[in-house]
VOSEDREN-259321 format. One record per residue: residue number from 1; x, y, z of N, C-alpha, C, O in turn. Coordinates in steps of 0.1 Angstrom, whole numbers, plus 5000, padded with zeros to 4 digits. Example, Ala and Ser with C-alpha at 12.3 -4.5 7.8 and 13.67 -1.06 7.14 Angstrom:
<koldrens>
     i    npx    npy    npz   capx   capy   capz    cpx    cpy    cpz    opx    opy    opz
     1   5132   4943   5078   5123   4955   5078   5132   4967   5078   5142   4967   5085
     2   5128   4978   5071   5137   4989   5071   5129   5000   5079   5134   5011   5080
</koldrens>
This chain:
<koldrens>
     i    npx    npy    npz   capx   capy   capz    cpx    cpy    cpz    opx    opy    opz
     1   2557   1709   5419   2567   1700   5418   2571   1698   5403   2563   1695   5395
     2   2584   1699   5400   2589   1698   5387   2594   1683   5385   2602   1679   5393
     3   2589   1677   5375   2593   1663   5373   2608   1662   5370   2615   1652   5373
     4   2613   1672   5363   2628   1672   5360   2636   1672   5373   2646   1665   5374
     5   2632   1680   5382   2639   1681   5395   2639   1668   5402   2649   1663   5408
     6   2627   1662   5403   2625   1649   5410   2633   1639   5403   2640   1630   5409
     7   2633   1638   5389   2641   1629   5382   2656   1630   5385   2663   1620   5386
     8   2661   1642   5385   2675   1645   5388   2679   1640   5402   2689   1635   5405
     9   2670   1643   5412   2672   1639   5425   2672   1624   5427   2680   1618   5434
    10   2663   1617   5419   2663   1603   5420   2676   1597   5414   2681   1587   5419
    11   2681   1603   5403   2693   1598   5397   2705   1600   5407   2713   1591   5409
    12   2705   1612   5413   2716   1615   5423   2715   1605   5435   2725   1600   5440
    13   2703   1602   5439   2701   1593   5450   2706   1579   5447   2713   1573   5455
    14   2703   1574   5435   2708   1561   5431   2723   1561   5431   2729   1551   5435
    15   2730   1571   5426   2744   1572   5426   2750   1572   5440   2760   1566   5443
    16   2744   1580   5449   2749   1581   5462   2747   1568   5470   2754   1565   5480
    17   2737   1560   5467   2735   1547   5474   2745   1537   5470   2751   1531   5479
    18   2748   1536   5458   2757   1526   5453   2772   1531   5451   2781   1523   5451
    19   2773   1544   5449   2786   1549   5446   2798   1546   5456   2808   1542   5451
    20   2796   1548   5469   2807   1545   5478   2811   1531   5478   2823   1528   5479
    21   2802   1522   5476   2805   1507   5476   2813   1504   5463   2822   1496   5464
    22   2809   1510   5452   2817   1508   5439   2831   1513   5440   2840   1506   5436
    23   2832   1525   5445   2846   1531   5446   2855   1523   5456   2866   1521   5452
    24   2849   1519   5467   2858   1512   5477   2861   1498   5471   2872   1493   5473
    25   2852   1491   5465   2854   1478   5459   2864   1478   5448   2872   1469   5446
    26   2864   1489   5439   2873   1489   5428   2887   1495   5432   2896   1493   5424
    27   2888   1501   5443   2901   1507   5447   2910   1496   5453   2922   1498   5454
    28   2904   1485   5457   2913   1474   5463   2917   1477   5477   2928   1471   5481
    29   2910   1484   5484   2914   1488   5498   2911   1476   5507   2900   1469   5505
    30   2919   1473   5517   2916   1463   5526   2905   1467   5536   2907   1476   5544
    31   2894   1461   5535   2882   1465   5543   2882   1457   5556   2873   1460   5564
    32   2891   1448   5558   2891   1441   5571   2896   1451   5582   2891   1450   5593
    33   2905   1459   5578   2910   1470   5587   2908   1483   5580   2918   1488   5575
    34   2896   1488   5579   2894   1500   5570   2901   1513   5575   2902   1515   5587
    35   2906   1520   5565   2913   1532   5568   2902   1543   5571   2890   1541   5569
    36   2907   1555   5575   2897   1565   5578   2889   1570   5566   2877   1573   5568
    37   2895   1570   5554   2887   1575   5543   2877   1565   5538   2867   1569   5532
    38   2879   1552   5541   2868   1542   5538   2856   1545   5547   2845   1545   5542
    39   2859   1546   5560   2848   1549   5569   2841   1562   5566   2829   1564   5566
    40   2849   1572   5562   2843   1585   5558   2835   1584   5546   2824   1590   5545
    41   2839   1576   5536   2831   1574   5524   2818   1567   5527   2808   1571   5521
    42   2819   1557   5535   2807   1549   5538   2797   1558   5546   2785   1559   5542
    43   2801   1564   5556   2792   1572   5565   2788   1585   5558   2776   1588   5558
    44   2797   1592   5551   2793   1604   5543   2784   1601   5532   2774   1608   5530
    45   2786   1590   5525   2777   1586   5514   2763   1582   5519   2753   1586   5513
    46   2763   1576   5531   2750   1572   5537   2742   1585   5541   2730   1586   5538
    47   2749   1594   5547   2742   1606   5552   2738   1614   5540   2727   1620   5540
    48   2746   1615   5529   2742   1623   5518   2730   1617   5510   2721   1624   5507
    49   2730   1604   5508   2719   1597   5501   2706   1598   5510   2696   1600   5504
    50   2708   1597   5523   2696   1598   5531   2690   1612   5531   2678   1614   5531
    51   2699   1622   5531   2694   1636   5529   2687   1639   5516   2676   1645   5516
    52   2692   1633   5505   2686   1635   5492   2672   1628   5492   2663   1633   5487
    53   2672   1616   5499   2659   1609   5500   2649   1616   5508   2637   1617   5504
    54   2653   1623   5518   2644   1631   5526   2638   1643   5518   2626   1646   5519
    55   2647   1649   5510   2642   1660   5502   2632   1655   5492   2622   1661   5489
    56   2635   1643   5486   2626   1637   5476   2612   1634   5483   2602   1636   5477
    57   2613   1629   5495   2600   1625   5502   2592   1638   5504   2580   1637   5504
    58   2598   1649   5507   2591   1661   5510   2586   1667   5497   2574   1672   5496
    59   2594   1666   5486   2589   1672   5473   2578   1664   5467   2569   1670   5461
    60   2577   1651   5469   2567   1643   5463   2555   1640   5473   2545   1634   5469
    61   2556   1645   5485   2546   1643   5495   2543   1628   5497   2531   1625   5499
    62   2553   1620   5496   2551   1606   5499   2560   1602   5511   2567   1592   5510
    63   2561   1610   5521   2570   1608   5532   2566   1596   5540   2574   1592   5548
    64   2554   1591   5539   2550   1580   5547   2552   1566   5540   2545   1556   5544
    65   2560   1566   5530   2562   1554   5522   2572   1545   5529   2584   1548   5528
    66   2568   1535   5536   2576   1526   5543   2587   1519   5535   2598   1517   5539
    67   2583   1514   5523   2592   1507   5514   2604   1516   5511   2616   1512   5511
    68   2602   1529   5507   2612   1538   5504   2622   1540   5515   2634   1541   5514
    69   2616   1542   5527   2624   1545   5539   2633   1533   5542   2644   1534   5546
    70   2627   1521   5541   2635   1508   5543   2647   1507   5533   2658   1504   5537
    71   2644   1510   5521   2654   1509   5510   2665   1519   5513   2677   1516   5512
    72   2661   1532   5516   2671   1542   5518   2679   1540   5531   2690   1544   5532
    73   2673   1532   5541   2680   1530   5553   2690   1518   5552   2700   1518   5558
    74   2686   1507   5545   2693   1494   5546   2702   1491   5534   2712   1485   5536
    75   2697   1495   5522   2705   1491   5510   2719   1497   5510   2728   1490   5506
    76   2721   1509   5514   2735   1514   5514   2745   1506   5523   2756   1503   5519
    77   2740   1502   5534   2748   1493   5543   2751   1480   5537   2762   1474   5537
    78   2740   1474   5530   2742   1461   5524   2752   1462   5512   2760   1453   5510
    79   2751   1473   5505   2760   1475   5494   2775   1477   5499   2784   1471   5493
    80   2776   1485   5509   2790   1488   5514   2796   1476   5520   2808   1474   5518
    81   2789   1468   5527   2795   1456   5534   2796   1444   5525   2804   1435   5528
    82   2788   1443   5514   2789   1431   5506   2798   1433   5494   2803   1424   5488
    83   2801   1446   5490   2809   1448   5478   2823   1443   5480   2829   1438   5470
    84   2830   1445   5491   2844   1440   5492   2844   1424   5492   2854   1419   5488
    85   2834   1418   5495   2833   1403   5495   2833   1399   5480   2840   1390   5476
    86   2823   1404   5473   2821   1401   5459   2814   1413   5452   2803   1417   5457
    87   2820   1418   5441   2813   1429   5434   2800   1425   5429   2791   1434   5426
    88   2797   1413   5427   2784   1408   5421   2773   1411   5431   2761   1411   5427
    89   2776   1413   5444   2765   1416   5453   2760   1430   5452   2749   1433   5457
    90   2767   1438   5444   2762   1452   5442   2751   1451   5432   2742   1460   5431
    91   2750   1441   5423   2740   1441   5413   2726   1440   5419   2717   1448   5415
    92   2723   1431   5429   2709   1432   5434   2706   1445   5441   2695   1450   5441
    93   2716   1451   5448   2714   1463   5455   2711   1474   5445   2702   1482   5447
    94   2719   1475   5434   2716   1485   5424   2703   1483   5417   2696   1493   5414
    95   2699   1471   5414   2686   1468   5408   2675   1472   5417   2665   1478   5412
    96   2676   1470   5429   2665   1473   5439   2663   1489   5439   2652   1494   5439
    97   2675   1496   5440   2674   1510   5441   2669   1516   5427   2660   1525   5428
    98   2674   1511   5416   2670   1516   5403   2655   1513   5401   2647   1522   5396
    99   2650   1501   5404   2636   1498   5402   2627   1506   5411   2617   1510   5407
   100   2631   1509   5423   2623   1517   5432   2623   1532   5426   2612   1538   5427
   101   2634   1537   5422   2635   1550   5416   2626   1551   5404   2621   1562   5401
   102   2626   1541   5396   2618   1541   5383   2603   1543   5387   2595   1543   5378
</koldrens>
């Protein structure tokens, strides 16, 4: 296992968890009636970050870490649905993901 590879995958994972929520909240899209690209960004971002997390779990042999699986499963949805209400809700989501990745 190369630490550089794991570090890059962790950085990519952090971006994929928070990225779609940041892009949607900054674009000013009406999320009450989301367009197709909003749903595609949310679902695609979720699937990509979960895939990266699964690769990380296999590389580090820590696949049974319940905390990591809960964060990877729930935080993207919390970020996506709270960001349109207030961008400040992204801060706790980002801090949780970054602290776990650290």
